[in-house]
Backbone as ProteinMPNN parsed JSONL, in Angstrom:
{"seq_chain_A": "MPWGIASFRIASFALWPFGRTTVERRDAGAGSLLGNVIWFVFAGWWLALGHIVTGIALCVTIIGIPLGIANFKLVPISLMPLGREIVPTDRPFATR", "coords_chain_A": {"N_chain_A": [[170.935, -198.905, -70.678], [170.415, -201.113, -72.28], [171.882, -200.419, -74.688], [174.504, -200.366, -73.775], [175.064, -203.024, -73.398], [174.738, -204.525, -75.63], [176.831, -202.894, -76.855], [178.976, -204.288, -75.687], [178.341, -206.747, -76.783], [178.975, -206.406, -79.478], [181.924, -205.405, -79.052], [182.747, -208.446, -78.067], [181.997, -209.713, -80.41], [183.603, -208.728, -82.269], [186.006, -209.057, -81.41], [186.719, -211.785, -81.592], [185.63, -212.84, -84.48], [185.707, -215.241, -85.828], [184.047, -218.235, -86.91], [181.91, -217.822, -85.739], [178.635, -216.538, -85.784], [175.882, -214.063, -86.396], [172.623, -214.109, -85.2], [168.848, -213.444, -85.352], [167.016, -212.73, -82.571], [164.235, -214.609, -81.413], [162.37, -213.694, -79.598], [162.477, -210.822, -79.535], [161.165, -207.955, -79.419], [158.759, -204.747, -79.611], [160.358, -202.957, -78.459], [163.066, -203.502, -78.988], [163.042, -202.917, -81.5], [162.6, -199.869, -81.661], [164.826, -199.252, -80.083], [166.602, -199.95, -81.813], [166.194, -198.48, -83.743], [167.049, -195.573, -82.521], [169.434, -196.42, -82.008], [170.399, -196.767, -84.652], [170.103, -193.949, -85.775], [172.006, -192.546, -83.826], [174.583, -193.963, -83.559], [174.877, -196.274, -84.968], [174.892, -196.249, -87.909], [177.617, -194.8, -88.727], [179.254, -196.517, -87.268], [178.875, -198.926, -88.819], [179.716, -197.816, -91.529], [182.473, -197.406, -90.926], [183.278, -200.013, -90.717], [182.884, -200.825, -93.335], [184.61, -199.265, -94.983], [186.676, -200.167, -93.648], [186.957, -202.822, -93.923], [187.172, -202.728, -96.894], [189.43, -201.776, -97.413], [191.151, -203.517, -96.032], [190.908, -205.876, -97.82], [192.478, -205.2, -100.144], [194.905, -206.375, -100.038], [196.414, -209.517, -99.776], [197.025, -210.829, -97.414], [195.122, -209.677, -95.944], [192.899, -210.299, -96.526], [191.352, -211.971, -94.916], [190.497, -210.787, -92.512], [189.24, -208.366, -93.658], [186.874, -209.525, -94.148], [185.937, -210.646, -92.133], [185.397, -207.784, -91.221], [183.31, -207.299, -92.611], [181.583, -209.054, -91.776], [180.869, -207.626, -89.318], [179.122, -205.564, -90.072], [176.125, -205.715, -90.446], [175.529, -206.305, -87.444], [176.62, -203.955, -86.273], [174.994, -201.915, -87.44], [171.968, -202.702, -86.583], [172.129, -203.797, -83.507], [170.664, -204.451, -81.073], [168.105, -207.255, -80.214], [169.351, -209.451, -81.404], [171.417, -212.414, -81.351], [174.944, -213.927, -80.723], [175.939, -216.723, -82.143], [177.423, -219.934, -82.333], [178.723, -221.031, -85.723], [178.432, -223.64, -86.598], [175.778, -224.132, -85.51], [173.858, -221.958, -86.915], [171.065, -221.426, -87.105], [170.137, -221.534, -84.391], [168.115, -221.609, -81.322], [166.857, -220.167, -78.515]], "CA_chain_A": [[171.293, -200.032, -70.517], [170.286, -202.183, -73.388], [173.011, -200.064, -75.789], [175.593, -200.929, -73.371], [175.07, -204.597, -73.517], [174.915, -204.327, -77.026], [178.226, -202.606, -77.27], [179.698, -205.47, -75.346], [178.304, -207.979, -77.726], [179.826, -206.047, -80.595], [183.073, -205.913, -78.766], [183.051, -209.712, -77.967], [182.121, -210.307, -81.583], [184.726, -207.762, -82.996], [187.455, -209.65, -80.715], [187.096, -212.904, -82.532], [184.569, -213.278, -85.508], [185.611, -216.254, -86.708], [183.388, -219.327, -86.472], [180.418, -217.201, -85.11], [177.552, -215.602, -86.733], [174.914, -213.6, -85.657], [171.297, -214.41, -85.534], [167.941, -212.586, -84.531], [166.288, -213.35, -81.27], [162.438, -214.829, -81.45], [161.811, -212.959, -78.373], [162.635, -209.607, -79.601], [159.721, -207.223, -79.478], [158.981, -203.687, -80.436], [161.537, -202.324, -77.438], [164.475, -203.863, -79.544], [162.86, -202.226, -82.811], [162.807, -198.742, -81.003], [166.274, -199.32, -79.743], [167.75, -200.055, -83.005], [166.154, -197.084, -84.55], [167.733, -194.767, -81.931], [171.146, -196.796, -82.18], [170.939, -196.226, -86.002], [170.615, -192.693, -85.66], [173.181, -191.86, -83.091], [175.972, -194.763, -83.812], [174.953, -197.348, -86.186], [175.433, -195.951, -89.455], [178.723, -194.652, -88.961], [180.022, -197.754, -87.103], [179.016, -199.807, -90.168], [180.479, -197.452, -92.564], [183.621, -197.767, -90.484], [183.53, -201.405, -90.839], [182.745, -200.791, -94.613], [185.82, -198.739, -95.323], [188.02, -200.732, -93.129], [186.977, -204.149, -94.778], [187.479, -202.862, -98.225], [191.155, -201.519, -97.297], [191.633, -204.99, -95.78], [190.614, -206.658, -98.677], [193.254, -204.708, -101.126], [196.046, -206.946, -99.597], [196.252, -210.912, -99.548], [196.833, -211.265, -96.079], [194.199, -208.991, -95.069], [191.353, -210.874, -96.895], [190.038, -212.595, -93.91], [190.093, -209.584, -91.71], [188.421, -207.827, -94.526], [185.691, -210.408, -94.57], [185.367, -210.557, -90.752], [185.083, -206.651, -90.713], [181.926, -207.3, -93.194], [179.98, -209.574, -91.136], [180.356, -206.76, -88.108], [178.364, -204.415, -90.453], [174.615, -205.917, -89.615], [174.976, -206.413, -85.952], [176.611, -202.642, -86.074], [173.645, -201.145, -87.657], [171.137, -202.933, -85.599], [172.332, -204.854, -82.609], [169.315, -205.381, -80.016], [167.434, -208.467, -80.719], [170.353, -210.175, -82.117], [172.593, -213.105, -80.613], [175.853, -214.526, -81.447], [176.126, -218.187, -82.094], [178.805, -220.748, -83.342], [178.224, -221.345, -87.121], [178.051, -224.986, -86.525], [174.633, -224.269, -85.218], [173.348, -221.142, -87.336], [169.695, -221.423, -86.863], [169.926, -221.689, -82.751], [167.069, -220.641, -80.62], [167.207, -220.37, -77.113]], "C_chain_A": [[171.441, -200.838, -71.59], [171.6, -201.769, -74.643], [174.216, -200.448, -75.122], [176.257, -202.314, -73.343], [175.349, -204.957, -75.031], [176.127, -203.937, -77.511], [178.966, -203.376, -76.892], [179.574, -206.551, -76.316], [178.856, -207.693, -78.991], [181.154, -206.201, -80.299], [183.319, -207.412, -78.967], [183.057, -210.082, -79.484], [183.178, -209.801, -82.548], [185.931, -208.858, -82.483], [187.655, -211.021, -81.344], [185.721, -213.373, -83.272], [184.107, -214.592, -86.073], [184.746, -217.831, -86.127], [182.257, -218.907, -85.54], [179.782, -216.352, -85.974], [176.463, -214.812, -85.926], [173.534, -213.923, -86.051], [169.992, -213.503, -84.842], [167.388, -213.317, -83.686], [164.638, -213.545, -81.857], [161.725, -213.917, -80.605], [161.844, -211.591, -78.495], [161.406, -208.874, -79.891], [159.733, -205.741, -79.918], [159.832, -202.915, -79.727], [162.598, -202.451, -78.597], [164.026, -203.104, -80.93], [163.047, -200.75, -82.382], [163.849, -198.301, -80.524], [166.878, -199.41, -80.696], [167.241, -198.928, -83.788], [166.698, -195.916, -84.336], [168.974, -195.151, -82.231], [171.453, -196.387, -83.475], [171.207, -194.95, -86.092], [171.717, -191.895, -85.272], [174.43, -192.658, -83.287], [175.819, -195.592, -84.834], [175.55, -197.205, -87.385], [177.066, -195.493, -89.403], [179.538, -195.575, -88.152], [179.991, -198.679, -88.265], [179.599, -198.971, -91.343], [181.913, -197.131, -92.136], [184.11, -198.953, -90.924], [183.746, -201.491, -92.401], [184.192, -200.74, -95.249], [186.901, -199.435, -94.71], [188.1, -202.235, -94.012], [187.677, -204.071, -96.406], [189.206, -202.481, -98.171], [191.788, -202.475, -96.914], [191.767, -205.832, -96.964], [191.359, -206.096, -99.928], [194.383, -205.747, -101.036], [195.6, -208.536, -99.343], [195.93, -211.352, -98.499], [195.585, -210.42, -95.538], [192.62, -209.273, -95.418], [190.505, -211.266, -95.87], [189.576, -211.802, -92.941], [189.276, -208.681, -92.041], [186.91, -208.133, -94.419], [184.981, -210.355, -92.909], [185.103, -208.951, -90.587], [183.491, -206.558, -91.575], [180.876, -207.727, -92.576], [179.856, -208.88, -89.847], [179.187, -205.976, -88.883], [176.926, -204.679, -90.165], [174.375, -205.668, -88.09], [175.769, -204.797, -85.674], [175.675, -201.784, -86.674], [172.245, -201.398, -86.785], [171.551, -204.144, -84.311], [171.561, -205.376, -81.491], [168.602, -206.228, -80.996], [168.373, -209.245, -81.529], [171.245, -211.274, -80.848], [173.649, -213.412, -81.087], [175.969, -216.087, -81.077], [177.291, -218.741, -82.948], [178.332, -220.833, -84.679], [177.736, -222.621, -87.128], [176.465, -225.364, -86.176], [173.897, -222.625, -85.667], [171.747, -220.418, -87.044], [169.415, -221.849, -85.395], [168.785, -220.972, -82.236], [167.428, -220.784, -79.549], [166.339, -221.518, -76.53]], "O_chain_A": [[172.554, -201.282, -71.87], [172.143, -202.624, -75.344], [175.087, -200.905, -75.862], [177.439, -202.653, -73.29], [176.257, -205.712, -75.378], [176.584, -204.498, -78.507], [179.949, -203.469, -77.627], [180.55, -207.218, -76.661], [179.239, -208.646, -79.669], [181.794, -206.977, -81.009], [184.023, -207.746, -79.92], [184.025, -210.723, -79.894], [183.544, -210.46, -83.521], [186.674, -209.389, -83.308], [188.809, -211.358, -81.607], [184.894, -214.124, -82.755], [183.039, -215.013, -86.519], [184.942, -218.336, -85.021], [181.785, -219.655, -84.683], [180.314, -215.575, -86.766], [176.302, -215.085, -84.736], [173.287, -214.008, -87.254], [170.226, -212.897, -83.797], [167.212, -214.515, -83.907], [164.03, -212.75, -82.573], [160.623, -213.442, -80.88], [161.26, -210.977, -77.602], [160.637, -209.363, -80.718], [160.699, -205.409, -80.605], [160.212, -201.956, -80.398], [162.959, -201.399, -79.126], [165.014, -202.619, -81.481], [164.014, -200.333, -83.019], [164.022, -197.086, -80.436], [167.989, -198.886, -80.608], [168.048, -198.43, -84.572], [166.949, -195.132, -85.252], [169.719, -194.307, -82.729], [172.491, -195.763, -83.694], [172.335, -194.591, -86.429], [172.273, -190.978, -85.876], [175.46, -191.993, -83.177], [176.724, -195.628, -85.668], [176.495, -197.85, -87.839], [177.739, -196.039, -90.277], [180.74, -195.414, -88.364], [181.04, -199.184, -88.664], [180.017, -199.69, -92.251], [182.605, -196.571, -92.985], [185.213, -199.038, -91.463], [184.696, -202.161, -92.806], [184.809, -201.648, -95.806], [188.029, -199.333, -95.194], [189.094, -202.644, -94.611], [188.385, -204.904, -96.972], [190.028, -202.987, -98.935], [192.965, -202.575, -97.262], [192.791, -206.507, -97.073], [190.856, -206.533, -100.964], [194.862, -206.011, -102.139], [194.54, -208.78, -98.766], [194.949, -212.066, -98.292], [195.176, -210.794, -94.439], [191.584, -208.808, -94.943], [189.295, -211.052, -95.802], [188.448, -211.948, -92.471], [188.577, -208.102, -91.21], [185.977, -207.34, -94.543], [183.815, -210.089, -92.619], [184.431, -208.773, -89.571], [182.619, -205.795, -91.158], [179.725, -207.291, -92.579], [178.941, -209.255, -89.114], [178.204, -205.755, -88.176], [176.398, -203.753, -89.551], [173.43, -205.072, -87.574], [175.384, -204.366, -84.587], [175.689, -200.662, -86.168], [171.55, -200.467, -86.376], [171.162, -205.309, -84.401], [171.719, -206.498, -81.012], [168.491, -206.043, -82.208], [167.848, -209.72, -82.536], [171.587, -210.907, -79.724], [173.575, -213.208, -82.299], [176.069, -216.543, -79.938], [177.896, -218.232, -83.891], [177.119, -220.623, -84.67], [176.632, -222.814, -87.637], [175.941, -226.451, -86.416], [173.369, -222.048, -84.717], [171.443, -219.243, -86.842], [168.414, -222.543, -85.214], [168.49, -219.849, -82.644], [168.381, -221.541, -79.366], [166.473, -221.857, -75.354]]}, "name": "protein", "num_of_chains": 1, "seq": "MPWGIASFRIASFALWPFGRTTVERRDAGAGSLLGNVIWFVFAGWWLALGHIVTGIALCVTIIGIPLGIANFKLVPISLMPLGREIVPTDRPFATR"}
């Protein structure tokens, strides 16, 4: 269940990453750490690798640079999505 919610969180951030960023939640505990380790082993590393390769490919062209930078913003949340939340960039240190 938590990985499904994390997948939708990644999808919503991938849909429109401009003007938003991710921050760590202060109330995330040991469960999110264990979930992130399982996520990293089974899905995180290849998702992050895909974003890195796509970001490099997009940065080759002038028009693709903003989308390439957006792909690089997706790497941390693709590696370890549990215990993170997406906030607007006008309040990057927001708390719940």
